[in-house]
N, C-alpha and C positions, 0 to 999 in steps of 0.2 A: 861802774858797770850796771847795766840794766838787764833784768830778766823778766820777760812778760809772756805769760801764757795767754793765747788767744783761742778761747774755747767756743766751739759751735755746737749747741745742744742738739740740734736734730741729727747730726752725725755722731754725737758723742765723741768729738775729735778735738785733740789739742795741737795747735801749731805753736811755734815758739820764736820769739824775737829777742836776740840777745845783742847788746851794744856795749862797745868799749872804745874810748878814745875816738869817737867819730867813725868806727867801723862796725858793721853789723852782720849778723848771720840769721837767716830765716830757716827754721827746721820744720819739715813736713807741711809746707804751705798748702792752703787750699787753692782751688782753681782760679778764683778772682783774686788778683794780686794787687790791686789798687790800695786796699788798706795798708799793705806793707810799704808800698811806695810812699804813701802819705805820711806814714809814721816815720820813716827814715828822713823825708824831707822836713818835717817838722823839727826833728832833732839835729837836723844839719849833718846826718850821717850817711855813709855810703855802704850799701849792701854788697859785701865781698863774697859771701858764700851762701849757697843753698844746700844745707845738709839733708839728705834723704835717709831715713832709718832702714827702708826697704822699698820694694815695689809694692805699693799699696794695692789692696784688693776691694776696700769698701768705699774708695773715693779717687777721684782723678786729681793728682797733685797739680799745683801751679808752678812747678819747677821751670818748665820750658818758657812760659810767658814772663817769669820773673827773671830768668837768665837774659832773655832777649832784651828786656827793657832796661837792665841795670849792668849787664856785663859780668854778673856774678858768676863764679864757678860752681857748677853742680857737683856735689861730692856724694859718692856712694861707698858702701863698705866692700871688702874683698869678694871677688867672684861675680859681681854685678856685671852685666853685659848689655847695657842700654844701646839703643840704636841711634844715639846722638852723642855729641861730645860731653864729656864729663870726666872728673878726676876719680879714679878707682883707688881708694886709699888702701894702704896696707895695714894689716893688724898692728895696733900700737903706735901708729903714725901720730905725730903731733901737728896740729894746725893752729897757728897764731892768729889772733884777732885782737888787734889793739894791744892793751896791756895783759890780756888773758890768753888762754890756750885751751884747745880741746884735745883729748886723746881718743883715737878711734879704737873701739873694742869690737872686734868681730864676734857676733853672738848668733851663729845660725841656730835654727830650730823652727821659729815660726816661718821663716824662709830661709834659704841658704846664704843669701847676701846680707841678712839682717845685721845691723850695726847699732851699738849705743855710742854716745858721744859724751865723754867724761869731761866736765868743765873744771878748770883750774884757775884760781883767781890769781891776782898781781903778785902774790907771794908764792905761788905754786902749790897752794892747798887745794885738794879735791873738795868740790863744794856741791856739785849737782851732776846727776846722771839722766841725760835725756835718752829714755829706754825704749822708745819706739813701741813696737808690738812684742818686744821680748819679755818685758816686766810691766805688769799693770798693778794698780793698787788693788790688792786682794786677789790677783789672779796672774797667769801668764798667757802669752799669745797661743791661739789654737795652733796645733802643728799638722792640720789636715788640709791647708789651703794650697800649698805649692804643688801638691800632687795633681791639681787640676791643670797645672801648666806643664809639670815634669812628672809623667806617670811613675817613673822608677822611685820617686821620693814618697815612699809610703808614710802615713802617719806615724807608725811605730819608729821608722828611721829618724824622721824629723823630731819626734819627741825625745829620742835618745840624744841627738844633738842639742836640743833645748836643755836637757838636764845638765850636760856638760857645760854649756855656756853659762848657766845660772851658778853652778857650783864653782867653776874655775875663773870666771871673768867677773862675776857681779858680787857674790856673796863674800869674796875676800875683802871688798872695799869697806871703808869706814862706815860705821853706824850713822853718823851724823849727816851724811851725804843726803841731799834732797832728791828724791825720784820724781822726774817729770815724764809721764808716759804719754803715749799717742792717743789714748782712748780711755773713757770712763764708762760707767754703767749705761747700758743701752745699746753699746756697740755689740755687733755680731762677731767681732774678733776675739772674743773671750766668753767665758760662761759665768764667772763669779765676781765680775768687776764691782768695785765700791762706787758709791756716789762721790766720794772724795777724789780730787784730781791730782793731788800731790801727797806725799808723805816722806818720812825719813826711812832710809833703808833699814836702819836697826828696828824700827817698828814692823816693817814688813817681814824682816826675818823672824819676828816673833808670832806674827798674825797670818801671814800668807800661807795657805796650805801647801803650796809648791815649793817653798823654801823651808820646809819642816826639817829640823835636824834630825839626822839619822835615817832619812828616807832613801832607799837605794834606788837605782836606776830603774829596775823593773817595776817597783811599786810606783814610782813616779809616772812611768809611761802609762801604766794601767789606770792610775787616778786622773791624770791630765786628758786621756781619751774618753774616759767614762762621761757620759751625759751630754756629749756634744750633739747638737742638732745640725742638720744639714745646712750648709752656708747658703745665703742668697745666691740665686743663679747668675746674677750680674758680676759677682766677684772676679772670676777668671778673665772676664772681659775687660774690666778695669785694670787688671794687672798688665794685660796686653797693651792697653793704651798708655799706661805709664812706662812701659818699656820702649814702645815703638814710636810714641808721640801722637799728637792730636791737633785739631784746628785751634787757632788762637781763640781765647774766651771772647774777645771783642767781636770776631766774625760770628760766633755762635750766638751771642746776644743780639747783634744786629739782624741776623736772619730770623730768629725766633720772636722778635718783638714788632713784626710787621703788622700793623693794624688792618684788619680785613673787614670789609662791610659784610652784612648778613648774606648777600648774594655770592660774594667772593668767597666766604667761609664755607658755605654750602657746596659751592662748586669744587673747592679744594678738598673737601671731605669725600666728595663723590668720585673724584678723579684721581686722587693720590692714595686712597686706601688709608688715609691718615686716621689715627685714634683720636677721638674727641675727649680731652681730658678736662673735666670741670673742677676746679680747685676751690670752689666756694665752700663754705661751712656746710656740714652734713644736713641740717634741718632746712636750710635755704635751698639746697639741691633737692631734698625730697618734695618740696612744694611745687617744683617745676624745673625741668631740664630738657635738653636736646635729646630726642630719642636716640638709644644706643651709646650715650656719652657715659664715661666712667667717672665717679667721683673719688678723688683723693684730695682731701683738704690741704691747703698749703699750711694752714695753722696747726700742724701736727708733725709726725715723723714723715714728712712728705717724700723726700728723696729716697730713703731706705725702702718705703712701701712702693714707689714706682719701681725700684730696682728689683724688688722681690716679686712684683706681679706682672711686669711687662717684660716678656720673655726676650723680645728682640731689641737690642740696644740701639739699633738703627731705625726703629720704628718711627716714621713721621708723626708728629704730634701737633694737634690744633688745640689752642687753649681757650677755655672759658674762665675768665678771671674777674675779680672785683677791680674797680677802677684804680689804676695806678700800680698794679702789682705784677703786671707782665714781665718786667725785667728781673724782679726778684725771683719769680718762678722759673724763668729760663735759666738763671744763674744756678739755682738749686738743682735743676735737672742736669746741667752740665757738671755739677760737682761729682755726679756718679756716672758720667759718660753718655747721657742721653742727649746728644747734640743736634738732634733733628727736629726741634720744634720749628715749625714753618709759619707761625703767625698766631695772632689771637683775635677773638671776636670783638670788633670795636663796638662799644656800648654794652658789652656783656650780655647776659642772658635777657634782660629787659629789651634789649634791641632786637633779639630773636623773637620774642613774644609779640613785640609791637608790630612786627612785620607779618604777623599773622601765621608764622610757621607752626608746624606741628610740635606739640609739647607732651611730655610724659611726666608721670608723677609716681612716687612710692609712698605707700601708706606707712605712717609712723605713729605709733601710739604710746601713751604714757604706761608706766608701771601699774597704775590703778586700773587702767582699762584692760591690761592684760589679765590682772587678777579676776576682774569681772567676767572675762570670756572664759577663764579656767574653770570658774564655778559652774559654767553651763555645760562644758563638754571637755574631753581631754584634748590637748593640743600639742603639736610638734614644735619643740623649742630647741633651737640650735645656739649654742654658746661658741662664738668664733674667736675667743681669746686663745692665747698659747696654751698647750697642753699643761705646762707647769702652773699657770694661773688657774685653770680648771680644776687641776688636782688639789690646789690649795683650798678652794671653796667654790661650790657652784650650786645651782638650783638642782633640786632632787629630780626634777622633771626633764632637766636638759641634757642634750647630748652634745659632746664636744666635736666641733667641726672648724679647726683652726683656719683663719684667713691665710696663714702662711702656706698652707697646702691646699689652695682653694680647688684644684682640679680633682683631688681626692675627696675633699669635704663636700663638694657640690654632689657627689654621688649619694650622700645622706638625705638630699632634699626630695621629698615625695612630690611626685608630679601632680598628685590629686589632693585637694585641700590646702588650706592656708598653712605657711610655715613662718614662724616668728623667730627672729634673730637678734642677738644682742652681744655686746663686747663688754668692755669695762665702763665706757662712758658715752659711747654712740659714735665714736670716729670710725673705727674698723668695721661695725656692723653695716654702715652705710656704704662702705667700700664694697663689701660682700654682696649687699643687696643690688648695687648699681651693676656690678659685673654679671650677677645672674641675670638681672633684668635685660642687659645687652645680649645675653645668650638665650633669650627667649622665655624665661621663667617670669610669669606673672602673678605668682602667688606668694611672694615674699613680703613680709611685714616687719618693719623695723621697730625696735623698742627703744624709745627716747631714754636717754640717761644711762642706759645699760645696766650692768650688774650693780653699780653703785646706787641707782635709783630703786631697783628691786629690793635691795637689802633695807634701804632707808624706809621703805614703805612698811616693812614688818609683817607682811601678809604671806611670805613665801618660806618654804622650808629649804634649807641649804645643807649640804654635806660636804666632806672632804675625803680625798682619796686616801685609803689606808692600805699601805703595802702588805702583801702576804709575806710569810716567813721567808719564802725563796726569794723575794725581792729586796729583803733587807741586807 
């Protein structure tokens, strides 16, 4: 028997490939299915099943393409109602794979159809739990997402179901079982996830706050719901794609990787209303870019930030990319349901510049340059990190304006005078600056290297948020 976790860092997502006696199952596959097909082919195995732990919100699953190309059966837990052919398993149902088997455990709470898959080896011993978004390492799935699809499912109702699922289905299992969750730290599907991507169930019983012995249902509901931030706006749209279906990834990639000349690119931008998405590194972008383009660098949490900031999942997108990266970018967009990339600029930004087209720039200064300017006069400084990062430590002079909530944060930007923005390392601040630039703000100055560079310089005073007695 083989168990392989296939972890995708930018989505903090774990898919799984399990194989026994020439038969395989893929659990929670990503949109691009070729890696699973190649893995099975190398091993001489046939993919028999595709297990879905629930209708995912943070990414579009590859279940449909994988089923079409392999003939594998898609499996969901009880109550799931997909708009395509699938096996809806009963609670407790056993599914055999080669010499091993899986028991389906219905674990509503994160969503109502959520299910975990308990793997038993050749001797019938429980050895692993594929827990989806029900149980993470250090956390549990947030119970406020299904309400976006079914209004009657309040977070309190879902949290109550989650409490029962954890206590009645998961905690009675043996301590030596290995937990394989669908996500790790960085995912918006939980709030306290560990960087570790596997653990024993016994250790989780000791360390996971949500599995605390003696915790009653009311206390659990209160604690699980405390501190949740609003989920990214694309989450419910991804759920619907996973329920209703979507275009083949091959068609999406073919459409999005059309090379366009400078003239064709400019015409497409003008006639389609497409957003120009520049995926180059932040400082490359700052030195020169197509006017009104948005910078979200591909070498970062690219897809989640697109999903957070681009409100229309059907928005046509034109790409500016480094040589040879268009297919990767279109694929990563498709992972979160942004299927309407319509082409990329052939020759990249250099071709645009060589054609004599208009070019824009964003001023970006070092931490030392900022210190020099602060000595001459007071400056408006915006820290665009998340509130939790800002609360942990920030410049005394900086105001928090999280990128996550850019429409509210931009209200803090003064129209007169220069405004300096930073994040942790320079990735998010350039996103912020580019969006405001596209909206007509000409007074935004980026700080290279972000908060890390500011601290290392040692010339700035920092402070941390101290909660009042009423907030403790």
